[in-house]
PDB file of N, CA, C and O in Angstrom:
ATOM      1  N   MET A   1    -169.981 -89.058 -11.607  1.00  0.00           N
ATOM      2  CA  MET A   1    -169.823 -89.624 -12.941  1.00  0.00           C
ATOM      3  C   MET A   1    -169.009 -90.906 -12.822  1.00  0.00           C
ATOM      4  O   MET A   1    -168.055 -90.988 -12.048  1.00  0.00           O
ATOM      5  N   LYS A   2    -169.402 -91.890 -13.597  1.00  0.00           N
ATOM      6  CA  LYS A   2    -168.692 -93.166 -13.595  1.00  0.00           C
ATOM      7  C   LYS A   2    -167.370 -93.030 -14.345  1.00  0.00           C
ATOM      8  O   LYS A   2    -167.230 -92.195 -15.238  1.00  0.00           O
ATOM      9  N   SER A   3    -166.407 -93.864 -13.967  1.00  0.00           N
ATOM     10  CA  SER A   3    -165.114 -93.810 -14.645  1.00  0.00           C
ATOM     11  C   SER A   3    -165.226 -94.474 -16.017  1.00  0.00           C
ATOM     12  O   SER A   3    -165.849 -95.524 -16.171  1.00  0.00           O
ATOM     13  N   VAL A   4    -164.603 -93.830 -17.009  1.00  0.00           N
ATOM     14  CA  VAL A   4    -164.636 -94.309 -18.388  1.00  0.00           C
ATOM     15  C   VAL A   4    -163.200 -94.367 -18.903  1.00  0.00           C
ATOM     16  O   VAL A   4    -162.440 -93.407 -18.771  1.00  0.00           O
ATOM     17  N   THR A   5    -162.843 -95.505 -19.489  1.00  0.00           N
ATOM     18  CA  THR A   5    -161.546 -95.656 -20.138  1.00  0.00           C
ATOM     19  C   THR A   5    -161.806 -96.056 -21.578  1.00  0.00           C
ATOM     20  O   THR A   5    -162.651 -96.908 -21.854  1.00  0.00           O
ATOM     21  N   LEU A   6    -161.077 -95.436 -22.490  1.00  0.00           N
ATOM     22  CA  LEU A   6    -161.240 -95.707 -23.913  1.00  0.00           C
ATOM     23  C   LEU A   6    -159.904 -96.171 -24.481  1.00  0.00           C
ATOM     24  O   LEU A   6    -158.908 -95.451 -24.407  1.00  0.00           O
ATOM     25  N   TYR A   7    -159.886 -97.370 -25.044  1.00  0.00           N
ATOM     26  CA  TYR A   7    -158.692 -97.937 -25.690  1.00  0.00           C
ATOM     27  C   TYR A   7    -158.793 -97.656 -27.183  1.00  0.00           C
ATOM     28  O   TYR A   7    -159.798 -97.971 -27.820  1.00  0.00           O
ATOM     29  N   VAL A   8    -157.740 -97.058 -27.733  1.00  0.00           N
ATOM     30  CA  VAL A   8    -157.758 -96.612 -29.134  1.00  0.00           C
ATOM     31  C   VAL A   8    -156.439 -96.938 -29.829  1.00  0.00           C
ATOM     32  O   VAL A   8    -155.440 -97.280 -29.197  1.00  0.00           O
ATOM     33  N   LEU A   9    -156.480 -96.818 -31.147  1.00  0.00           N
ATOM     34  CA  LEU A   9    -155.276 -96.835 -31.977  1.00  0.00           C
ATOM     35  C   LEU A   9    -155.246 -95.544 -32.781  1.00  0.00           C
ATOM     36  O   LEU A   9    -156.299 -95.007 -33.124  1.00  0.00           O
ATOM     37  N   PRO A  10    -154.056 -95.039 -33.087  1.00  0.00           N
ATOM     38  CA  PRO A  10    -153.973 -93.838 -33.925  1.00  0.00           C
ATOM     39  C   PRO A  10    -154.602 -94.102 -35.300  1.00  0.00           C
ATOM     40  O   PRO A  10    -154.524 -95.209 -35.832  1.00  0.00           O
ATOM     41  N   ALA A  11    -155.210 -93.086 -35.847  1.00  0.00           N
ATOM     42  CA  ALA A  11    -155.807 -93.119 -37.192  1.00  0.00           C
ATOM     43  C   ALA A  11    -156.973 -94.096 -37.323  1.00  0.00           C
ATOM     44  O   ALA A  11    -157.320 -94.491 -38.436  1.00  0.00           O
ATOM     45  N   CYS A  12    -157.577 -94.487 -36.216  1.00  0.00           N
ATOM     46  CA  CYS A  12    -158.752 -95.373 -36.238  1.00  0.00           C
ATOM     47  C   CYS A  12    -160.001 -94.497 -36.286  1.00  0.00           C
ATOM     48  O   CYS A  12    -160.279 -93.783 -35.323  1.00  0.00           O
ATOM     49  N   PRO A  13    -160.767 -94.534 -37.389  1.00  0.00           N
ATOM     50  CA  PRO A  13    -161.941 -93.662 -37.489  1.00  0.00           C
ATOM     51  C   PRO A  13    -163.019 -93.994 -36.451  1.00  0.00           C
ATOM     52  O   PRO A  13    -163.722 -93.093 -35.993  1.00  0.00           O
ATOM     53  N   TYR A  14    -163.158 -95.245 -36.081  1.00  0.00           N
ATOM     54  CA  TYR A  14    -164.149 -95.621 -35.069  1.00  0.00           C
ATOM     55  C   TYR A  14    -163.736 -95.099 -33.698  1.00  0.00           C
ATOM     56  O   TYR A  14    -164.580 -94.696 -32.897  1.00  0.00           O
ATOM     57  N   CYS A  15    -162.441 -95.111 -33.437  1.00  0.00           N
ATOM     58  CA  CYS A  15    -161.915 -94.564 -32.180  1.00  0.00           C
ATOM     59  C   CYS A  15    -162.149 -93.058 -32.132  1.00  0.00           C
ATOM     60  O   CYS A  15    -162.537 -92.517 -31.096  1.00  0.00           O
ATOM     61  N   GLU A  16    -161.911 -92.388 -33.250  1.00  0.00           N
ATOM     62  CA  GLU A  16    -162.128 -90.946 -33.318  1.00  0.00           C
ATOM     63  C   GLU A  16    -163.595 -90.605 -33.073  1.00  0.00           C
ATOM     64  O   GLU A  16    -163.901 -89.619 -32.404  1.00  0.00           O
ATOM     65  N   HIS A  17    -164.489 -91.408 -33.607  1.00  0.00           N
ATOM     66  CA  HIS A  17    -165.924 -91.188 -33.394  1.00  0.00           C
ATOM     67  C   HIS A  17    -166.261 -91.317 -31.911  1.00  0.00           C
ATOM     68  O   HIS A  17    -166.992 -90.490 -31.366  1.00  0.00           O
ATOM     69  N   ALA A  18    -165.737 -92.340 -31.263  1.00  0.00           N
ATOM     70  CA  ALA A  18    -165.997 -92.537 -29.834  1.00  0.00           C
ATOM     71  C   ALA A  18    -165.441 -91.373 -29.016  1.00  0.00           C
ATOM     72  O   ALA A  18    -166.106 -90.882 -28.104  1.00  0.00           O
ATOM     73  N   LYS A  19    -164.220 -90.928 -29.340  1.00  0.00           N
ATOM     74  CA  LYS A  19    -163.618 -89.805 -28.625  1.00  0.00           C
ATOM     75  C   LYS A  19    -164.436 -88.529 -28.830  1.00  0.00           C
ATOM     76  O   LYS A  19    -164.649 -87.759 -27.893  1.00  0.00           O
ATOM     77  N   GLN A  20    -164.884 -88.319 -30.049  1.00  0.00           N
ATOM     78  CA  GLN A  20    -165.693 -87.136 -30.343  1.00  0.00           C
ATOM     79  C   GLN A  20    -167.001 -87.157 -29.550  1.00  0.00           C
ATOM     80  O   GLN A  20    -167.424 -86.132 -29.015  1.00  0.00           O
ATOM     81  N   TYR A  21    -167.635 -88.318 -29.478  1.00  0.00           N
ATOM     82  CA  TYR A  21    -168.881 -88.432 -28.725  1.00  0.00           C
ATOM     83  C   TYR A  21    -168.644 -88.091 -27.254  1.00  0.00           C
ATOM     84  O   TYR A  21    -169.386 -87.299 -26.672  1.00  0.00           O
ATOM     85  N   LEU A  22    -167.612 -88.687 -26.654  1.00  0.00           N
ATOM     86  CA  LEU A  22    -167.331 -88.444 -25.241  1.00  0.00           C
ATOM     87  C   LEU A  22    -167.018 -86.974 -24.992  1.00  0.00           C
ATOM     88  O   LEU A  22    -167.495 -86.395 -24.016  1.00  0.00           O
ATOM     89  N   THR A  23    -166.229 -86.376 -25.854  1.00  0.00           N
ATOM     90  CA  THR A  23    -165.856 -84.973 -25.698  1.00  0.00           C
ATOM     91  C   THR A  23    -167.065 -84.055 -25.867  1.00  0.00           C
ATOM     92  O   THR A  23    -167.273 -83.139 -25.071  1.00  0.00           O
ATOM     93  N   THR A  24    -167.856 -84.306 -26.904  1.00  0.00           N
ATOM     94  CA  THR A  24    -169.038 -83.487 -27.178  1.00  0.00           C
ATOM     95  C   THR A  24    -170.024 -83.514 -26.016  1.00  0.00           C
ATOM     96  O   THR A  24    -170.677 -82.513 -25.722  1.00  0.00           O
ATOM     97  N   HIS A  25    -170.125 -84.661 -25.361  1.00  0.00           N
ATOM     98  CA  HIS A  25    -171.077 -84.801 -24.257  1.00  0.00           C
ATOM     99  C   HIS A  25    -170.420 -84.552 -22.895  1.00  0.00           C
ATOM    100  O   HIS A  25    -171.000 -84.856 -21.852  1.00  0.00           O
ATOM    101  N   ALA A  26    -169.221 -84.003 -22.917  1.00  0.00           N
ATOM    102  CA  ALA A  26    -168.498 -83.634 -21.680  1.00  0.00           C
ATOM    103  C   ALA A  26    -168.376 -84.801 -20.709  1.00  0.00           C
ATOM    104  O   ALA A  26    -168.539 -84.642 -19.499  1.00  0.00           O
ATOM    105  N   ILE A  27    -168.087 -85.976 -21.262  1.00  0.00           N
ATOM    106  CA  ILE A  27    -167.896 -87.173 -20.447  1.00  0.00           C
ATOM    107  C   ILE A  27    -166.392 -87.355 -20.255  1.00  0.00           C
ATOM    108  O   ILE A  27    -165.682 -87.651 -21.216  1.00  0.00           O
ATOM    109  N   PRO A  28    -165.899 -87.184 -19.037  1.00  0.00           N
ATOM    110  CA  PRO A  28    -164.464 -87.356 -18.821  1.00  0.00           C
ATOM    111  C   PRO A  28    -164.053 -88.813 -19.018  1.00  0.00           C
ATOM    112  O   PRO A  28    -164.781 -89.732 -18.640  1.00  0.00           O
ATOM    113  N   TYR A  29    -162.886 -89.009 -19.610  1.00  0.00           N
ATOM    114  CA  TYR A  29    -162.416 -90.366 -19.866  1.00  0.00           C
ATOM    115  C   TYR A  29    -160.899 -90.399 -19.867  1.00  0.00           C
ATOM    116  O   TYR A  29    -160.227 -89.391 -20.084  1.00  0.00           O
ATOM    117  N   ARG A  30    -160.387 -91.595 -19.618  1.00  0.00           N
ATOM    118  CA  ARG A  30    -158.948 -91.844 -19.709  1.00  0.00           C
ATOM    119  C   ARG A  30    -158.723 -92.547 -21.035  1.00  0.00           C
ATOM    120  O   ARG A  30    -159.387 -93.537 -21.342  1.00  0.00           O
ATOM    121  N   GLU A  31    -157.797 -92.039 -21.812  1.00  0.00           N
ATOM    122  CA  GLU A  31    -157.496 -92.628 -23.115  1.00  0.00           C
ATOM    123  C   GLU A  31    -156.231 -93.468 -23.020  1.00  0.00           C
ATOM    124  O   GLU A  31    -155.210 -93.018 -22.501  1.00  0.00           O
ATOM    125  N   VAL A  32    -156.311 -94.697 -23.530  1.00  0.00           N
ATOM    126  CA  VAL A  32    -155.155 -95.581 -23.585  1.00  0.00           C
ATOM    127  C   VAL A  32    -154.898 -95.895 -25.051  1.00  0.00           C
ATOM    128  O   VAL A  32    -155.710 -96.542 -25.712  1.00  0.00           O
ATOM    129  N   VAL A  33    -153.763 -95.431 -25.550  1.00  0.00           N
ATOM    130  CA  VAL A  33    -153.382 -95.696 -26.940  1.00  0.00           C
ATOM    131  C   VAL A  33    -152.655 -97.040 -26.952  1.00  0.00           C
ATOM    132  O   VAL A  33    -151.628 -97.210 -26.294  1.00  0.00           O
ATOM    133  N   VAL A  34    -153.198 -97.980 -27.702  1.00  0.00           N
ATOM    134  CA  VAL A  34    -152.713 -99.363 -27.675  1.00  0.00           C
ATOM    135  C   VAL A  34    -151.557 -99.520 -28.671  1.00  0.00           C
ATOM    136  O   VAL A  34    -151.688-100.184 -29.700  1.00  0.00           O
ATOM    137  N   THR A  35    -150.437 -98.899 -28.341  1.00  0.00           N
ATOM    138  CA  THR A  35    -149.258 -99.013 -29.194  1.00  0.00           C
ATOM    139  C   THR A  35    -148.073 -99.617 -28.451  1.00  0.00           C
ATOM    140  O   THR A  35    -146.997 -99.784 -29.025  1.00  0.00           O
ATOM    141  N   SER A  36    -148.265 -99.944 -27.187  1.00  0.00           N
ATOM    142  CA  SER A  36    -147.190-100.568 -26.413  1.00  0.00           C
ATOM    143  C   SER A  36    -147.631-101.964 -25.973  1.00  0.00           C
ATOM    144  O   SER A  36    -148.822-102.274 -25.940  1.00  0.00           O
ATOM    145  N   GLU A  37    -146.664-102.780 -25.643  1.00  0.00           N
ATOM    146  CA  GLU A  37    -146.969-104.132 -25.167  1.00  0.00           C
ATOM    147  C   GLU A  37    -147.798-104.078 -23.893  1.00  0.00           C
ATOM    148  O   GLU A  37    -148.713-104.881 -23.704  1.00  0.00           O
ATOM    149  N   HIS A  38    -147.474-103.126 -23.016  1.00  0.00           N
ATOM    150  CA  HIS A  38    -148.214-102.978 -21.756  1.00  0.00           C
ATOM    151  C   HIS A  38    -149.695-102.666 -22.017  1.00  0.00           C
ATOM    152  O   HIS A  38    -150.577-103.285 -21.422  1.00  0.00           O
ATOM    153  N   ALA A  39    -149.961-101.701 -22.912  1.00  0.00           N
ATOM    154  CA  ALA A  39    -151.342-101.328 -23.220  1.00  0.00           C
ATOM    155  C   ALA A  39    -152.084-102.478 -23.892  1.00  0.00           C
ATOM    156  O   ALA A  39    -153.264-102.696 -23.622  1.00  0.00           O
ATOM    157  N   LEU A  40    -151.404-103.210 -24.761  1.00  0.00           N
ATOM    158  CA  LEU A  40    -152.030-104.358 -25.421  1.00  0.00           C
ATOM    159  C   LEU A  40    -152.361-105.448 -24.413  1.00  0.00           C
ATOM    160  O   LEU A  40    -153.425-106.063 -24.491  1.00  0.00           O
ATOM    161  N   THR A  41    -151.471-105.686 -23.479  1.00  0.00           N
ATOM    162  CA  THR A  41    -151.722-106.671 -22.421  1.00  0.00           C
ATOM    163  C   THR A  41    -152.915-106.247 -21.571  1.00  0.00           C
ATOM    164  O   THR A  41    -153.752-107.070 -21.201  1.00  0.00           O
ATOM    165  N   GLU A  42    -152.983-104.942 -21.264  1.00  0.00           N
ATOM    166  CA  GLU A  42    -154.109-104.404 -20.495  1.00  0.00           C
ATOM    167  C   GLU A  42    -155.423-104.632 -21.242  1.00  0.00           C
ATOM    168  O   GLU A  42    -156.421-105.040 -20.648  1.00  0.00           O
ATOM    169  N   LEU A  43    -155.415-104.363 -22.549  1.00  0.00           N
ATOM    170  CA  LEU A  43    -156.611-104.565 -23.371  1.00  0.00           C
ATOM    171  C   LEU A  43    -157.012-106.035 -23.390  1.00  0.00           C
ATOM    172  O   LEU A  43    -158.191-106.355 -23.240  1.00  0.00           O
ATOM    173  N   HIS A  44    -156.053-106.926 -23.572  1.00  0.00           N
ATOM    174  CA  HIS A  44    -156.342-108.371 -23.589  1.00  0.00           C
ATOM    175  C   HIS A  44    -156.869-108.849 -22.244  1.00  0.00           C
ATOM    176  O   HIS A  44    -157.697-109.759 -22.194  1.00  0.00           O
ATOM    177  N   SER A  45    -156.403-108.252 -21.159  1.00  0.00           N
ATOM    178  CA  SER A  45    -156.879-108.668 -19.829  1.00  0.00           C
ATOM    179  C   SER A  45    -158.362-108.361 -19.649  1.00  0.00           C
ATOM    180  O   SER A  45    -159.018-108.918 -18.768  1.00  0.00           O
ATOM    181  N   LEU A  46    -158.883-107.470 -20.491  1.00  0.00           N
ATOM    182  CA  LEU A  46    -160.314-107.144 -20.443  1.00  0.00           C
ATOM    183  C   LEU A  46    -161.142-108.091 -21.298  1.00  0.00           C
ATOM    184  O   LEU A  46    -162.370-108.010 -21.318  1.00  0.00           O
ATOM    185  N   GLY A  47    -160.464-108.986 -22.001  1.00  0.00           N
ATOM    186  CA  GLY A  47    -161.161-109.911 -22.889  1.00  0.00           C
ATOM    187  C   GLY A  47    -161.424-109.313 -24.256  1.00  0.00           C
ATOM    188  O   GLY A  47    -162.293-109.789 -24.988  1.00  0.00           O
ATOM    189  N   SER A  48    -160.681-108.273 -24.606  1.00  0.00           N
ATOM    190  CA  SER A  48    -160.880-107.623 -25.893  1.00  0.00           C
ATOM    191  C   SER A  48    -159.586-107.651 -26.690  1.00  0.00           C
ATOM    192  O   SER A  48    -158.486-107.664 -26.137  1.00  0.00           O
ATOM    193  N   ASP A  49    -159.753-107.660 -28.002  1.00  0.00           N
ATOM    194  CA  ASP A  49    -158.591-107.580 -28.887  1.00  0.00           C
ATOM    195  C   ASP A  49    -158.844-106.584 -30.010  1.00  0.00           C
ATOM    196  O   ASP A  49    -158.185-106.625 -31.049  1.00  0.00           O
ATOM    197  N   SER A  50    -159.809-105.684 -29.792  1.00  0.00           N
ATOM    198  CA  SER A  50    -160.154-104.721 -30.824  1.00  0.00           C
ATOM    199  C   SER A  50    -160.340-103.330 -30.219  1.00  0.00           C
ATOM    200  O   SER A  50    -160.538-103.168 -29.015  1.00  0.00           O
ATOM    201  N   VAL A  51    -160.268-102.339 -31.099  1.00  0.00           N
ATOM    202  CA  VAL A  51    -160.512-100.957 -30.689  1.00  0.00           C
ATOM    203  C   VAL A  51    -161.597-100.375 -31.580  1.00  0.00           C
ATOM    204  O   VAL A  51    -161.740-100.800 -32.726  1.00  0.00           O
ATOM    205  N   PRO A  52    -162.346 -99.434 -31.092  1.00  0.00           N
ATOM    206  CA  PRO A  52    -162.291 -98.939 -29.738  1.00  0.00           C
ATOM    207  C   PRO A  52    -162.886 -99.932 -28.755  1.00  0.00           C
ATOM    208  O   PRO A  52    -163.815-100.670 -29.084  1.00  0.00           O
ATOM    209  N   THR A  53    -162.356 -99.942 -27.575  1.00  0.00           N
ATOM    210  CA  THR A  53    -162.936-100.662 -26.451  1.00  0.00           C
ATOM    211  C   THR A  53    -163.158 -99.641 -25.352  1.00  0.00           C
ATOM    212  O   THR A  53    -162.244 -98.913 -24.967  1.00  0.00           O
ATOM    213  N   LEU A  54    -164.371 -99.597 -24.856  1.00  0.00           N
ATOM    214  CA  LEU A  54    -164.715 -98.693 -23.764  1.00  0.00           C
ATOM    215  C   LEU A  54    -164.940 -99.506 -22.503  1.00  0.00           C
ATOM    216  O   LEU A  54    -165.530-100.586 -22.542  1.00  0.00           O
ATOM    217  N   VAL A  55    -164.467 -98.982 -21.394  1.00  0.00           N
ATOM    218  CA  VAL A  55    -164.701 -99.598 -20.099  1.00  0.00           C
ATOM    219  C   VAL A  55    -165.399 -98.560 -19.229  1.00  0.00           C
ATOM    220  O   VAL A  55    -164.864 -97.479 -18.983  1.00  0.00           O
ATOM    221  N   VAL A  56    -166.590 -98.898 -18.771  1.00  0.00           N
ATOM    222  CA  VAL A  56    -167.346 -98.039 -17.870  1.00  0.00           C
ATOM    223  C   VAL A  56    -167.488 -98.812 -16.569  1.00  0.00           C
ATOM    224  O   VAL A  56    -168.194 -99.817 -16.489  1.00  0.00           O
ATOM    225  N   GLU A  57    -166.781 -98.303 -15.536  1.00  0.00           N
ATOM    226  CA  GLU A  57    -166.682 -99.018 -14.265  1.00  0.00           C
ATOM    227  C   GLU A  57    -166.119-100.414 -14.557  1.00  0.00           C
ATOM    228  O   GLU A  57    -164.937-100.532 -14.880  1.00  0.00           O
ATOM    229  N   ASN A  58    -166.923-101.467 -14.453  1.00  0.00           N
ATOM    230  CA  ASN A  58    -166.419-102.825 -14.692  1.00  0.00           C
ATOM    231  C   ASN A  58    -167.028-103.463 -15.942  1.00  0.00           C
ATOM    232  O   ASN A  58    -166.863-104.662 -16.168  1.00  0.00           O
ATOM    233  N   LYS A  59    -167.729-102.673 -16.752  1.00  0.00           N
ATOM    234  CA  LYS A  59    -168.357-103.186 -17.972  1.00  0.00           C
ATOM    235  C   LYS A  59    -167.477-102.869 -19.170  1.00  0.00           C
ATOM    236  O   LYS A  59    -166.957-101.760 -19.298  1.00  0.00           O
ATOM    237  N   VAL A  60    -167.315-103.861 -20.053  1.00  0.00           N
ATOM    238  CA  VAL A  60    -166.440-103.712 -21.221  1.00  0.00           C
ATOM    239  C   VAL A  60    -167.285-103.737 -22.491  1.00  0.00           C
ATOM    240  O   VAL A  60    -168.083-104.649 -22.706  1.00  0.00           O
ATOM    241  N   MET A  61    -167.096-102.719 -23.326  1.00  0.00           N
ATOM    242  CA  MET A  61    -167.802-102.620 -24.603  1.00  0.00           C
ATOM    243  C   MET A  61    -166.778-102.666 -25.734  1.00  0.00           C
ATOM    244  O   MET A  61    -165.946-101.769 -25.869  1.00  0.00           O
ATOM    245  N   ARG A  62    -166.850-103.706 -26.530  1.00  0.00           N
ATOM    246  CA  ARG A  62    -166.013-103.790 -27.736  1.00  0.00           C
ATOM    247  C   ARG A  62    -166.748-103.066 -28.839  1.00  0.00           C
ATOM    248  O   ARG A  62    -167.912-103.359 -29.116  1.00  0.00           O
ATOM    249  N   GLY A  63    -166.067-102.112 -29.476  1.00  0.00           N
ATOM    250  CA  GLY A  63    -166.736-101.259 -30.452  1.00  0.00           C
ATOM    251  C   GLY A  63    -167.439-100.127 -29.723  1.00  0.00           C
ATOM    252  O   GLY A  63    -167.347-100.009 -28.501  1.00  0.00           O
ATOM    253  N   PHE A  64    -168.134 -99.304 -30.474  1.00  0.00           N
ATOM    254  CA  PHE A  64    -168.830 -98.159 -29.877  1.00  0.00           C
ATOM    255  C   PHE A  64    -170.305 -98.271 -30.162  1.00  0.00           C
ATOM    256  O   PHE A  64    -170.724 -98.332 -31.318  1.00  0.00           O
ATOM    257  N   ASN A  65    -171.108 -98.298 -29.083  1.00  0.00           N
ATOM    258  CA  ASN A  65    -172.560 -98.364 -29.201  1.00  0.00           C
ATOM    259  C   ASN A  65    -173.124 -97.240 -28.342  1.00  0.00           C
ATOM    260  O   ASN A  65    -173.143 -97.325 -27.114  1.00  0.00           O
ATOM    261  N   GLU A  66    -173.586 -96.182 -29.013  1.00  0.00           N
ATOM    262  CA  GLU A  66    -174.047 -94.988 -28.309  1.00  0.00           C
ATOM    263  C   GLU A  66    -175.177 -95.290 -27.332  1.00  0.00           C
ATOM    264  O   GLU A  66    -175.158 -94.800 -26.203  1.00  0.00           O
ATOM    265  N   ASN A  67    -176.158 -96.086 -27.745  1.00  0.00           N
ATOM    266  CA  ASN A  67    -177.289 -96.390 -26.869  1.00  0.00           C
ATOM    267  C   ASN A  67    -176.857 -97.161 -25.630  1.00  0.00           C
ATOM    268  O   ASN A  67    -177.320 -96.874 -24.526  1.00  0.00           O
ATOM    269  N   ARG A  68    -175.978 -98.132 -25.804  1.00  0.00           N
ATOM    270  CA  ARG A  68    -175.491 -98.903 -24.653  1.00  0.00           C
ATOM    271  C   ARG A  68    -174.694 -98.007 -23.711  1.00  0.00           C
ATOM    272  O   ARG A  68    -174.826 -98.100 -22.491  1.00  0.00           O
ATOM    273  N   LEU A  69    -173.866 -97.138 -24.288  1.00  0.00           N
ATOM    274  CA  LEU A  69    -173.076 -96.235 -23.462  1.00  0.00           C
ATOM    275  C   LEU A  69    -173.984 -95.319 -22.644  1.00  0.00           C
ATOM    276  O   LEU A  69    -173.727 -95.089 -21.463  1.00  0.00           O
ATOM    277  N   LYS A  70    -175.025 -94.803 -23.252  1.00  0.00           N
ATOM    278  CA  LYS A  70    -175.980 -93.960 -22.524  1.00  0.00           C
ATOM    279  C   LYS A  70    -176.591 -94.718 -21.350  1.00  0.00           C
ATOM    280  O   LYS A  70    -176.715 -94.174 -20.253  1.00  0.00           O
ATOM    281  N   ARG A  71    -176.968 -95.958 -21.577  1.00  0.00           N
ATOM    282  CA  ARG A  71    -177.550 -96.767 -20.485  1.00  0.00           C
ATOM    283  C   ARG A  71    -176.523 -96.977 -19.378  1.00  0.00           C
ATOM    284  O   ARG A  71    -176.831 -96.808 -18.198  1.00  0.00           O
ATOM    285  N   TRP A  72    -175.309 -97.343 -19.760  1.00  0.00           N
ATOM    286  CA  TRP A  72    -174.271 -97.607 -18.769  1.00  0.00           C
ATOM    287  C   TRP A  72    -173.938 -96.362 -17.947  1.00  0.00           C
ATOM    288  O   TRP A  72    -173.637 -96.458 -16.758  1.00  0.00           O
ATOM    289  N   LEU A  73    -173.994 -95.189 -18.593  1.00  0.00           N
ATOM    290  CA  LEU A  73    -173.696 -93.939 -17.891  1.00  0.00           C
ATOM    291  C   LEU A  73    -174.949 -93.336 -17.261  1.00  0.00           C
ATOM    292  O   LEU A  73    -174.898 -92.292 -16.611  1.00  0.00           O
ATOM    293  N   GLU A  74    -176.076 -94.021 -17.470  1.00  0.00           N
ATOM    294  CA  GLU A  74    -177.368 -93.575 -16.946  1.00  0.00           C
ATOM    295  C   GLU A  74    -177.713 -92.185 -17.454  1.00  0.00           C
ATOM    296  O   GLU A  74    -178.134 -91.317 -16.690  1.00  0.00           O
ATOM    297  N   LEU A  75    -177.528 -91.985 -18.759  1.00  0.00           N
ATOM    298  CA  LEU A  75    -177.835 -90.705 -19.395  1.00  0.00           C
ATOM    299  C   LEU A  75    -179.224 -90.690 -20.001  1.00  0.00           C
ATOM    300  O   LEU A  75    -179.688 -89.645 -20.456  1.00  0.00           O
ATOM    301  N   THR A  76    -179.897 -91.833 -20.017  1.00  0.00           N
ATOM    302  CA  THR A  76    -181.248 -91.876 -20.596  1.00  0.00           C
ATOM    303  C   THR A  76    -182.265 -92.151 -19.528  1.00  0.00           C
ATOM    304  O   THR A  76    -183.460 -92.225 -19.817  1.00  0.00           O
TER     305      THR A  76
END
């Protein structure tokens, strides 16, 4: 399985949707809550300033797109 990192903020409904999708499909992921300067710097280093941001291997997805995620994880 490819490595997946999900950048989120608390109480973000779009982030919750992404987390629910990953959990429901048993896709392991590392969650980074963007509430510290370090996490924000990490997010900016990816070229993103919004959440949710998903990173699959070296690909960065701003927002959540189920079809793109399936392709990136080779689930289709």
